[in-house]
N, C-alpha and C positions, 0 to 999 in steps of 0.2 A: 556962317556955315557951322561954326563951333556950337552955337546955341541951339541949332536945329538938330544936332546929331542924336540926342536922346529921343526926340519925337520920331525920327526916322526908324530908329531901332525898335521903339515900342510899336510902331505901325507894322513893321515886318513880323513881329511876334504875334500881334492880333490876327494878321492874315494867315499865319501858319496854324493858329489854333482853330480858326474858322474852317480851314481846309481839312484839318483832321476830324473835326466834328461832322462835316459833310460826308467824309469818307466812312465814318463809323455809322452814320444813319442808314447807309445802304445795306449794312449788314443786319439791321433790325427788321428788314422785310421778311426774312425767313424766321418764323416763330419757332422757338424751342422751349422745352420744359424748363421752367425756372427751378433749378436745383439748389438755390441758396437755402441754407438752414438758418433761419432767424429766430424762430420760436417766440415771435412777438404777437401780441393779441390783436394788433391792428392789421397784420399782414394776411392777405387772402391767398398768398402763394401756397404751393403744396406743403412746404415745411414751416408755415406760420401756425399760430394757435388761435386764429380768429374764431373758429367753430367752438373750440373748448371754452373760451372766455364768454362768448355770447350765450352758451347754454347753462351757465352757472345759475342764472336767475330761475330757470325752470327746475333745477335740482334743489335750490334753496329758496323757495318762494317767499319765505318770511324774513329773509336776510337782506341787508343792504350790501350791494356789491361795489367795490372800489378798487383802485389801483394805487400802488405805493412804490416810490423809488427811493425811500428813506431806509437807512440801515435799521436792523432789528432793534426794537425798544424805543425808537423815535418816530413811530408811525403817526399819521394824522388821524386815521380812522379807527385804530385799534387801541384798546386800553391795556396797560401792563398789569392791572389789578383785577379786572373783571373776568368772568367765565363766559362760555357760550360763544366763542369766536373761532374763526378759522383763518389760517395763513397758508396760502398755496403759492409755490414757486416752481415754475417749469423753465429750466435753464440748461445751458450746455455745461457750465461749470458751477458747482456749489462749493465755493472756497471761502467760508466765513473765517474771520479772525476768532481767537479764543473767546474774547468778551462777547462777540456777536452770537457765537454758538451757545454760550451760557445764558444769554438773554432769551434765545429761542426756547431752550429747555425750560427756563423759569416761566416763560409765557405758557408753555404746554402744561406745566405742573399746576397752574392756577385753574385748570379745567377747560383748556382750549385744545384745538387740533392743529398740528403742523404737518403739512403735506409737501414733500420736496421730491421733484422728479428731475434728475440730472444724470448725464452719462459719466460725470467725473465728480468724485468726492475727495476733498482735500484730506491730508493726514490728520488735521485738527478735527474734522467732522468724523472721520473713522474712529479716532481715539475717544471722543465724547460719546459716540453711539455704541462703542464696544463691538465694532465689526471691521471687516477688511473688504475692500472693493478693488476690482480690476477694471481699468478703463483704457480704451484706445485713444491715443493722442491724435487729434485731427491735424495738428501741425506736421505730423510725420506721415499721414495717410491722405492721399488725394481722394477727391470725391468719387471718381470712377473706380477706386479700389475698394470702396465700401461694399459689403455684400447686400444682395437684394433678398426679397422674400422673407421678411421678418415674421417670426412666429412667437406668440406669447400665450401663456396659460394661466388662468386664475384658479387657485387651489380650492379644494372642498374639504373641510370648512375653511373660512367662514361663508364662502359663496355656495349657492345651491348645488351647482354641478361644476365639475372641472372643465370649464369652457375653454376652447382654443380659438385663437384669433390670428389671422395672417393678412398680409397685403404685399404687393409686388414692389414696394418702395424700399428706401434705404433703412439701415438699422445701425446703431452704434455697437450693440452686442456687449455692453458692460454687464457685469454680474458680481455677486458677492462671493468672495473666496472663503469667507469665514463669517459665521454669525453665532452669537451666544444663544443656544436654544433654550436656556433657562429663563431668559428675559425677552426673547425675540420670537415673534410668530412670522412664518413665511407665508405670504399671501399670493405670490405668483412666481412663475418660472419661465425661462427662455425655452427655445426649441430642443435643447439637449438636456433639460432638467436642472439647470443651474438657477439658484434663487436670484430674482431681480426686483422683488417687491416684498418689503418687510414691515412689521409693525412692532413698536416698542411702547410700553407704558411709561408715562412720565407724570408722577404724582396723580392728580385727578384728571389728567388729559392724555393725549396720545401723540406719538411722533411716527409718521409714515415716511418711508424712503423708497423711491422707485427709480431704477437705473436705466430706463428706456424712455426718455422724453419725447422721442419721435412717435410714441404711441398716442400722444395728445396732439399731433400735428393734423392739419386739415386733410392731408392725403390719407392718413390712416383712418381717421374717424368717418370720412365720407365713402370709404371703400366697403361695399356690401353692408353687413350689419355690425360693423366695428364700433358704431356709436354706443352699443350696449357695453363694450369694454370700458369706455369712459364713464358711463353711468354706474357700472358696478364698482369701478375703482374709486369713484368719488362717494359711493354710498357708505364707505367706511367712516366718513366724516359725519358727525352728529347732524341729522337733518333739521334739528331745531335751533341751529346756530342763528344768531341775530346779526352778525357781521362777518363778511368774507372779504379778504384782501388778496388780490392777485398781485404778486410781487414781481417787480422788474428791476430791483436793486442789483440782484446777482446776474441779470442779463447785461447790465451796464458796467459791472465791476470787472475790470480786466485783471488777469493773473499777473503778478509781479514777475518780471524777467521773462515774459512770454511775448516776443516781438510779433508772433503771428496772430496775436489776438487784437492787434491794433486795427482800427478802421482804415480802409483804403479811401483816400479822397480822390478828387478829379485830377490833382497834380500827379499823384503816384500812378494813376492809370495812364496818363499821357507819357510819363517818363518810361513806362514799361512797354509801350507800343513798339512793334518791330516791323520792318519792311520785308520784302520777299527774300532778301539775302540774310535775314536773321539779325540785322543790325538795328540800333535804336537811334535814328537820326534826330528825333526831337530832343532826346536827352543830351546829345552832343551839341546841338544848336543852343539849347537852353544854357548850358554851362559856358559856352563861348560868349553868349550875351551877357551873362553875369560877370565874366572876366573883363569884357569891354567896358561895362558900366563901372566896375571897380577901378579900372585904370583911369577912366574919365573923372571919377570923383577924387581920386588921389592927386591927379594933376591939378584940379581946382583947389583942393585943400592946401596944397603947397604954398599958394599965394594968399589964401583967405583965412587960414587957421590962426586963431588967437589964443593966448594963454588964458585959461579959466582957473581962477583961484579956488582952492578947496575950502569949503565952508564946513566947519565941524558942527555936527548936530548937537544942540544943547542937551545936556544930561538931565534926565528927570529923576532927581534925588527922591522925591516923594514916592514915585513908582517903585524904586528900588527898596525903599523902606517897607512898602506894603508887601512886596514879594518876600522880603526877609521875614516879616511877621507871619505871613501865610505859611512859609516853609517851616517856621518854628512850631506852629500848631500842628502841621501835617506830620512832621518828624516825631513829635510828641505822641501822636496817635489819638489826640483828642478831637476826633472828627465831628462829634456832636457839637462841641463848643465852637469849632470853626464854622459849621453849618449855621449855627444860631447867629454868629457875627455876620456871616454873609447875608443871612435873611434880614438882620437889622439894617445892614447897609443898603439892601435893596429897598426896604420900606422907607428909609430916610431919603433915598434917591427919588422915590415916588412922591413923598411929601414935598421935597424941595423943588422938583421940576414940574410936577403936574398939580401941585396944590391940593392933594387928595388926603383926607384924614384916613389913617390906617388903624383906627381903633376896632373896626368891625370888618373882618375879611370875609364878606359874604358874596353872593352872586351879583348884587348891585355894584359892589366895589370892583369885581372882575370886569363887568361890562363897561363901567365908566372908565377904568384904566385902559381897556382895549380900545375904546373910542378915542381917548386922548393920545395914546401912544402909537396906535396903528399896529401893534404887535398882534400875532395870532392868539385867539382866545384860549386854544388848548395849551399854549406855552405858559400863559399867565396862570391858568388853572393848575398846571403842573407845579409851578413855583409856589403858589399859595398852599396847595395840598402838602407839599414837602415841608414848608415852614411850620405848618400845624403838626405834621408828623414828627419833625425833629424836636419840637417842644415836649412831646409826650413819650417819645421812644426812649428806652433805656440806653441804647447805643446806636451809632450810625456807622455803617461799614464804609470801607474805602471806595467800593464801587458805587454806593449810593451818593457819596460825596462827589465823585467824578460826574455822575449823571446830573446832580443838582448844579454843579459848576457849568456844565454844558448848556443846561436850560437857561441859566442866567446870562451866559455869553450870547445865546441866540436873542434874548430879549434886548440886551444892551446894543447889539448890532442893528436891530430893527428900530428900536425906540431912541 
């Protein structure tokens, strides 16, 4: 009887879950509007961005369209050194770290376009862009409290006419409270005339910020002739770009300290289910089951537990030596010398492990190393390019050293 107790408890738990699922399936018979705001390119629900993503190829017929979930500067499809590229992010929260924001600005300065549409901009983004924004926090506002009948206007110039667009769906109603008119052009306004769409020059490129991402949702674009809003808004990007990346990194990046941004799993849904009296019977039964299993395990451990000796992990003195030498070069500020030694160690690693000559670092060497190591070709090309760059450059900055170290770490983990 004692040995069968866990199986009986597990069987009761499975039957309870099946009963709850069967009860929930009866509620699905009555169809309702799916008001989840996902802003994801694969979602065809009203507040997904399937239509916006699928129409990119028509707007940029000469460009390759791809999706990226990597942080800025470490894209698979975009180059940090070339021009004629576009980065598009439609997200709820645009909360880059300082180094991410600097990489995006540097990317734009090379002659590229950065287009961000988000209802929330972090203080870091506001500071780097020289503006101030105001955003409603969805963790404090329920969906049924959001206003309907969103209205947007594109200004003239640069657009032909000051066109107005509206739809009966939800809106975030974020806006810019301050912009530097000497460096910023206002391209669009909300229904009360507050700026929501701005343009900033960045070197040879452009940085566009839009504070109403629901204007790129399926619901808004498919309502009457609102697709022209999307076409005009995207027309600010150079139509001759050769690469366009639709970013999902900031959709997946959760705000630190924001518990309401966590995804809800099936367990959290079951734990929050209530009966007619407003109580949560599944939650109480679940914790009772955990308590019974804990008591059962503790009773068994009292007789079967044995002393397990602690084994001290051997100390790696050579690794400590390498770290000490690395810190010595880094603290000295001789980043170029350190990069050259890191590059020499990498080439020695290639010669020793893959038996490849490193006298000529050409395309044939890159392809052969990619075949033998299994690492991505763009990682290997980035390492080789930086090794050549470090030999000729007068100096290497700390950020460039950090980027080079990150590329080497990615190679060593894969290869």
